[in-house]
GUDRENPA-797339 format. One line per 10 residues: number of its first residue (from 1); their letters; for each residue z, x, y of N, C-alpha, C, O. Coordinates in steps of 0.1 Angstrom, whole numbers, plus 5000, padded with zeros to 4 digits. Example, Ala and Ser with C-alpha at 12.3 -4.5 7.8 and 13.67 -1.06 7.14 Angstrom:
2
1 = as = 5078/5132/4943/5078/5123/4955/5078/5132/4967/5085/5142/4967  5071/5128/4978/5071/5137/4989/5079/5129/5000/5080/5134/5011
***
This chain:
183
1 = mttqvledyg = 5003/5010/4989/5001/5000/5001/4999/5009/5011/5004/5020/5011  4991/5004/5021/4990/5016/5036/5002/5008/5044/5005/4996/5045  5009/5020/5050/5017/5018/5056/5017/5011/5072/5026/5004/5077  5008/5015/5077/5002/5011/5092/4986/5013/5089/4981/5022/5082  4981/5004/5096/4967/5001/5096/4960/5009/5105/4965/5011/5116  4948/5015/5102/4942/5022/5112/4939/5018/5128/4938/5025/5138  4938/5004/5126/4934/4996/5140/4944/4997/5148/4942/4992/5160  4955/5001/5146/4967/5000/5156/4965/5011/5163/4969/5022/5159  4956/5008/5178/4954/5020/5187/4967/5025/5196/4978/5020/5196  4963/5032/5202/4971/5038/5211/4973/5031/5224/4964/5025/5228
11 = tvidptalrl = 4983/5031/5231/4983/5025/5247/4985/5030/5257/4996/5036/5258  4977/5030/5268/4979/5041/5278/4991/5032/5287/4987/5022/5292  5003/5037/5289/5014/5033/5296/5016/5037/5311/5023/5031/5318  5007/5050/5315/5005/5051/5330/4993/5060/5328/4990/5065/5318  4985/5061/5340/4975/5069/5342/4974/5082/5337/4963/5087/5338  4983/5089/5333/4989/5101/5325/4992/5100/5313/4993/5111/5307  4994/5090/5309/5005/5089/5294/4996/5079/5284/4989/5069/5288  4999/5084/5271/4995/5075/5260/5007/5075/5251/5015/5084/5250  5007/5064/5246/5018/5061/5234/5011/5054/5220/5002/5046/5220  5018/5060/5208/5010/5056/5197/5025/5053/5190/5035/5060/5191
21 = trvlpgpidr = 5025/5043/5182/5037/5038/5174/5030/5034/5161/5020/5027/5158  5039/5042/5152/5036/5039/5137/5048/5041/5128/5057/5049/5130  5046/5031/5115/5058/5030/5107/5053/5038/5098/5041/5037/5096  5061/5048/5091/5059/5059/5081/5068/5054/5070/5077/5045/5072  5066/5061/5058/5076/5061/5046/5085/5070/5051/5082/5080/5058  5097/5067/5045/5110/5073/5051/5112/5086/5040/5104/5091/5033  5126/5090/5040/5136/5087/5049/5133/5094/5060/5123/5101/5061  5143/5092/5072/5139/5102/5084/5142/5115/5082/5138/5122/5092  5148/5122/5074/5149/5135/5072/5137/5140/5067/5134/5151/5071  5128/5135/5058/5117/5135/5052/5107/5141/5064/5101/5152/5066
31 = vwsfltdsek = 5107/5125/5074/5096/5128/5085/5099/5138/5094/5090/5144/5099  5113/5140/5096/5116/5152/5105/5109/5165/5099/5101/5172/5105  5114/5166/5086/5106/5181/5083/5091/5180/5083/5086/5191/5083  5084/5169/5084/5068/5171/5085/5067/5172/5101/5055/5173/5105  5075/5173/5109/5073/5176/5122/5077/5190/5128/5072/5197/5138  5087/5193/5120/5095/5209/5123/5089/5220/5113/5084/5231/5116  5091/5217/5099/5086/5228/5092/5072/5229/5092/5065/5220/5094  5069/5244/5090/5052/5248/5097/5045/5243/5086/5036/5235/5088  5049/5248/5072/5041/5242/5060/5037/5231/5061/5026/5228/5060  5048/5221/5062/5046/5206/5059/5038/5198/5072/5033/5187/5071
41 = rgkwlatgpm = 5039/5208/5083/5033/5203/5095/5019/5207/5090/5010/5199/5093  5015/5215/5086/5002/5219/5084/4995/5214/5075/4983/5217/5074  5001/5204/5066/4992/5193/5060/4987/5181/5070/4978/5172/5067  4993/5181/5081/4988/5170/5088/4984/5171/5103/4981/5162/5110  4987/5186/5108/4985/5189/5119/4981/5202/5125/4970/5204/5129  4992/5211/5125/4990/5226/5125/5000/5234/5122/5012/5230/5123  4996/5247/5117/5010/5253/5113/5013/5261/5123/5006/5262/5133  5029/5269/5121/5030/5278/5133/5043/5279/5134/5049/5271/5127  5051/5288/5141/5066/5290/5145/5072/5280/5153/5067/5280/5164  5081/5273/5151/5089/5264/5160/5103/5267/5158/5110/5265/5148
51 = elkiggavgl = 5107/5271/5172/5123/5274/5173/5131/5266/5178/5132/5265/5190  5138/5257/5169/5144/5245/5168/5155/5246/5178/5166/5243/5173  5154/5250/5192/5162/5248/5205/5156/5245/5216/5145/5248/5218  5163/5239/5223/5157/5239/5237/5154/5249/5243/5162/5258/5244  5140/5250/5249/5134/5262/5252/5126/5272/5244/5118/5281/5247  5132/5266/5228/5123/5273/5222/5110/5273/5221/5104/5264/5227  5101/5286/5214/5087/5286/5216/5083/5276/5203/5089/5274/5193  5071/5272/5207/5065/5265/5197/5051/5273/5197/5046/5277/5208  5043/5276/5184/5031/5284/5183/5025/5273/5171/5029/5272/5160  5013/5267/5178/5005/5259/5168/4990/5264/5166/4982/5266/5175
61 = tfnhadladd = 4987/5265/5151/4974/5268/5149/4969/5256/5142/4975/5251/5133  4959/5252/5147/4951/5239/5142/4937/5247/5134/4930/5255/5139  4936/5241/5120/4925/5244/5112/4921/5231/5105/4926/5227/5094  4914/5224/5110/4913/5209/5106/4905/5211/5092/4905/5202/5084  4899/5222/5090/4893/5222/5076/4903/5222/5067/4899/5218/5056  4916/5225/5067/4925/5226/5058/4933/5214/5057/4942/5213/5049  4930/5204/5068/4937/5194/5065/4932/5181/5050/4940/5174/5042  4917/5182/5052/4911/5173/5044/4893/5177/5039/4886/5185/5045  4891/5170/5030/4877/5174/5029/4871/5171/5041/4875/5161/5048  4862/5179/5046/4858/5176/5062/4841/5176/5058/4834/5175/5068
71 = sqtpddlkkc = 4836/5178/5050/4819/5177/5047/4815/5166/5053/4803/5164/5052  4821/5155/5059/4816/5143/5066/4815/5149/5083/4810/5142/5092  4818/5157/5083/4819/5162/5098/4804/5160/5107/4794/5165/5104  4807/5153/5116/4794/5148/5126/4787/5161/5131/4794/5171/5134  4773/5163/5132/4769/5175/5137/4772/5181/5150/4771/5192/5154  4778/5170/5158/4781/5175/5173/4794/5180/5172/4796/5188/5181  4805/5178/5162/4816/5182/5161/4819/5194/5153/4830/5199/5151  4807/5198/5148/4811/5209/5138/4811/5224/5144/4815/5234/5138  4807/5223/5161/4810/5236/5167/4826/5234/5165/4831/5244/5169  4834/5227/5162/4849/5226/5163/4857/5231/5153/4869/5231/5154
81 = kgavhqsghi = 4852/5236/5143/4857/5243/5130/4861/5254/5134/4855/5260/5143  4873/5260/5126/4880/5272/5129/4891/5271/5134/4897/5260/5138  4897/5282/5134/4912/5280/5138/4914/5278/5153/4909/5285/5161  4922/5268/5156/4925/5269/5173/4941/5273/5175/4949/5272/5166  4942/5277/5186/4957/5280/5188/4961/5276/5201/4953/5276/5210  4975/5273/5202/4980/5266/5213/4997/5268/5214/5004/5267/5204  5000/5271/5225/5015/5269/5227/5023/5264/5235/5018/5258/5245  5034/5264/5233/5045/5254/5242/5059/5259/5238/5062/5269/5230  5066/5250/5246/5083/5252/5245/5087/5237/5241/5081/5227/5243  5097/5239/5236/5108/5224/5233/5114/5223/5244/5119/5232/5250
91 = trleaptlla = 5112/5211/5247/5119/5205/5261/5129/5196/5258/5138/5195/5266  5131/5188/5246/5139/5178/5244/5145/5180/5230/5136/5182/5222  5157/5179/5224/5157/5181/5205/5171/5172/5202/5181/5173/5210  5171/5167/5195/5179/5156/5190/5176/5153/5174/5172/5143/5169  5178/5164/5165/5177/5163/5154/5183/5153/5146/5196/5154/5145  5177/5142/5139/5163/5142/5134/5157/5129/5143/5148/5122/5139  5162/5127/5154/5154/5117/5160/5148/5118/5171/5142/5108/5176  5147/5130/5178/5137/5133/5191/5134/5148/5192/5142/5157/5191  5121/5152/5194/5115/5164/5196/5104/5157/5205/5098/5147/5205  5106/5171/5215/5094/5168/5227/5091/5185/5231/5098/5194/5228
101 = mtwgeggknp = 5081/5185/5235/5075/5200/5235/5064/5199/5245/5057/5189/5245  5063/5211/5254/5051/5213/5262/5039/5213/5254/5041/5214/5242  5027/5212/5259/5015/5210/5250/5004/5217/5257/4999/5211/5266  5000/5229/5254/4990/5237/5258/4993/5246/5272/4987/5245/5283  5003/5252/5268/5010/5263/5280/4996/5273/5281/4990/5275/5271  4993/5278/5291/4985/5289/5293/4970/5282/5296/4960/5289/5297  4968/5271/5297/4954/5263/5296/4946/5267/5312/4949/5276/5319  4939/5260/5313/4933/5258/5326/4943/5247/5335/4943/5247/5347  4949/5237/5327/4957/5228/5334/4970/5231/5331/4972/5237/5320  4982/5228/5338/4995/5225/5339/4995/5220/5323/4986/5214/5318
111 = psevtfelka = 5005/5224/5316/5007/5217/5302/5013/5206/5304/5021/5204/5313  5008/5197/5294/5013/5183/5292/5026/5185/5284/5032/5195/5282  5031/5170/5279/5043/5171/5270/5039/5161/5260/5032/5151/5262  5045/5163/5249/5045/5154/5235/5059/5151/5230/5068/5160/5228  5061/5139/5228/5073/5134/5223/5074/5126/5213/5068/5116/5213  5082/5131/5201/5083/5121/5191/5098/5114/5191/5108/5120/5195  5098/5103/5187/5110/5099/5187/5108/5089/5174/5099/5081/5172  5118/5093/5166/5119/5087/5153/5133/5079/5151/5144/5083/5155  5130/5067/5143/5142/5055/5144/5139/5050/5129/5129/5045/5125  5151/5053/5121/5152/5048/5106/5150/5033/5108/5155/5027/5118
121 = egdkvrmilt = 5144/5026/5099/5143/5011/5098/5142/5005/5083/5133/5000/5078  5156/5007/5077/5155/5006/5064/5151/5020/5056/5158/5029/5058  5139/5021/5045/5134/5028/5041/5121/5033/5046/5114/5041/5039  5118/5028/5058/5109/5034/5065/5113/5040/5081/5124/5039/5085  5103/5045/5086/5108/5055/5098/5097/5048/5112/5085/5047/5110  5102/5044/5123/5096/5041/5132/5093/5055/5142/5102/5061/5147  5078/5059/5144/5078/5070/5151/5069/5064/5163/5058/5057/5162  5076/5067/5176/5068/5066/5187/5065/5084/5192/5073/5093/5194  5049/5084/5192/5044/5095/5201/5041/5092/5213/5034/5082/5215  5047/5099/5223/5042/5098/5237/5036/5109/5242/5042/5120/5241
131 = hqrlpnrgem = 5024/5109/5249/5020/5124/5254/5014/5122/5267/5003/5116/5269  5023/5129/5275/5020/5127/5290/5019/5136/5297/5019/5147/5292  5017/5134/5310/5014/5146/5321/5001/5151/5316/5000/5163/5316  4988/5143/5311/4977/5144/5310/4968/5145/5320/4967/5135/5328  4959/5157/5322/4954/5157/5336/4943/5148/5342/4941/5146/5354  4936/5144/5332/4925/5130/5336/4919/5126/5324/4920/5133/5314  4912/5115/5322/4910/5104/5313/4902/5114/5302/4905/5112/5290  4894/5124/5306/4889/5129/5294/4897/5137/5284/4893/5139/5272  4910/5142/5289/4915/5147/5282/4927/5137/5273/4933/5138/5262  4928/5127/5282/4931/5114/5275/4928/5110/5261/4934/5110/5251
141 = lsvaggwhah = 4911/5108/5264/4902/5102/5254/4907/5113/5241/4912/5108/5231  4906/5127/5242/4910/5138/5232/4919/5135/5226/4919/5131/5215  4932/5136/5234/4945/5133/5226/4944/5120/5220/4949/5121/5209  4940/5110/5223/4941/5096/5218/4936/5096/5205/4942/5091/5195  4922/5102/5203/4916/5101/5189/4923/5111/5181/4926/5108/5169  4926/5123/5187/4932/5133/5183/4944/5130/5173/4944/5131/5161  4955/5126/5182/4966/5119/5176/4967/5109/5165/4975/5109/5156  4956/5099/5168/4954/5088/5159/4951/5095/5145/4958/5093/5135  4939/5104/5145/4935/5110/5134/4947/5115/5128/4952/5110/5118  4952/5125/5133/4964/5134/5128/4974/5127/5120/4977/5131/5108
151 = igilidvlea = 4980/5117/5126/4987/5107/5123/4986/5099/5112/4995/5096/5103  4972/5095/5113/4967/5090/5100/4968/5095/5086/4973/5090/5075  4962/5110/5088/4967/5122/5079/4981/5122/5073/4984/5123/5061  4990/5121/5086/5005/5122/5081/5008/5110/5071/5015/5111/5061  5001/5100/5075/5005/5087/5066/4998/5090/5051/5003/5089/5040  4987/5093/5054/4983/5098/5039/4988/5108/5029/4986/5108/5017  4996/5118/5038/5003/5125/5030/5018/5122/5025/5024/5127/5015  5023/5113/5036/5036/5106/5031/5036/5098/5020/5046/5096/5012  5022/5092/5019/5021/5082/5007/5012/5088/4995/5006/5082/4987  5013/5102/4996/5007/5109/4986/4992/5104/4979/4989/5104/4967
161 = reprpfwaty = 4984/5100/4993/4972/5098/4990/4963/5110/4995/4967/5117/5004  4948/5113/4989/4941/5122/4995/4936/5117/5012/4929/5108/5017  4943/5128/5017/4938/5126/5033/4924/5123/5037/4913/5127/5032  4926/5113/5047/4910/5111/5052/4906/5122/5057/4914/5130/5058  4889/5126/5061/4887/5135/5068/4886/5137/5082/4877/5130/5088  4893/5144/5087/4896/5144/5101/4888/5142/5112/4891/5135/5121  4874/5150/5111/4862/5150/5120/4857/5136/5121/4856/5129/5131  4853/5132/5110/4846/5119/5107/4853/5110/5114/4848/5105/5124  4869/5107/5110/4879/5097/5117/4878/5101/5128/4874/5091/5135  4879/5111/5135/4881/5114/5149/4868/5111/5157/4869/5108/5169
171 = akldaeyerr = 4857/5111/5153/4845/5106/5158/4846/5095/5160/4844/5092/5172  4849/5083/5150/4851/5070/5152/4860/5065/5159/4859/5055/5165  4871/5073/5159/4884/5068/5169/4879/5070/5183/4879/5061/5191  4874/5081/5186/4871/5088/5199/4860/5076/5205/4864/5071/5216  4850/5071/5199/4842/5063/5203/4851/5049/5205/4847/5042/5215  4859/5047/5199/4866/5033/5201/4876/5034/5214/4877/5025/5222  4882/5045/5214/4891/5050/5227/4880/5050/5240/4884/5047/5251  4871/5053/5238/4861/5057/5249/4860/5042/5257/4862/5040/5269  4857/5034/5247/4858/5019/5252/4871/5013/5256/4871/5004/5265  4880/5017/5250/4895/5008/5252/4900/5017/5264/4906/5010/5273
181 = ipa = 4900/5028/5266/4909/5034/5278/4897/5031/5294/4885/5034/5297  4906/5025/5301/4897/5022/5314/4892/5039/5322/4897/5049/5319  4884/5037/5330/4878/5048/5334/4886/5050/5346/4885/5059/5354
***
């Protein structure tokens, strides 16, 4: 049984912030480990060190080809293959319910911030992901489709299913978010 359907789209909560809410298989400590443990996080998002303290360094290495069979990658996204690195710092931490970090430090724009809020609901966990301080609509579109696809893979991993292909899923979601997010 699928925990959350793919059609539950993120919501623009202000001109610089997007929120996605998902209900995941628990328990909460298991979901927390998939946010904070490099090996587990690498199954759905990115590997890399995460110093679990306020101000702690976060280093993420994205390699989407490692997440799932990506033989269906659309031609225009094949250029995105390979490892991509980004860094940040933890801004808020209340294990196992809250993790916030800067996102994209050292880039051309000031860093944005990603917050994961977890709440146990019986044997499930409600995750609220908020990505804020996005500099423009283009960046919002990119993170909307990206987070939606990555969390879909997290759900697949938590439910012990074959993960959906990242780039093919992202391409479909990107087109839908282009339609849904106002200019």
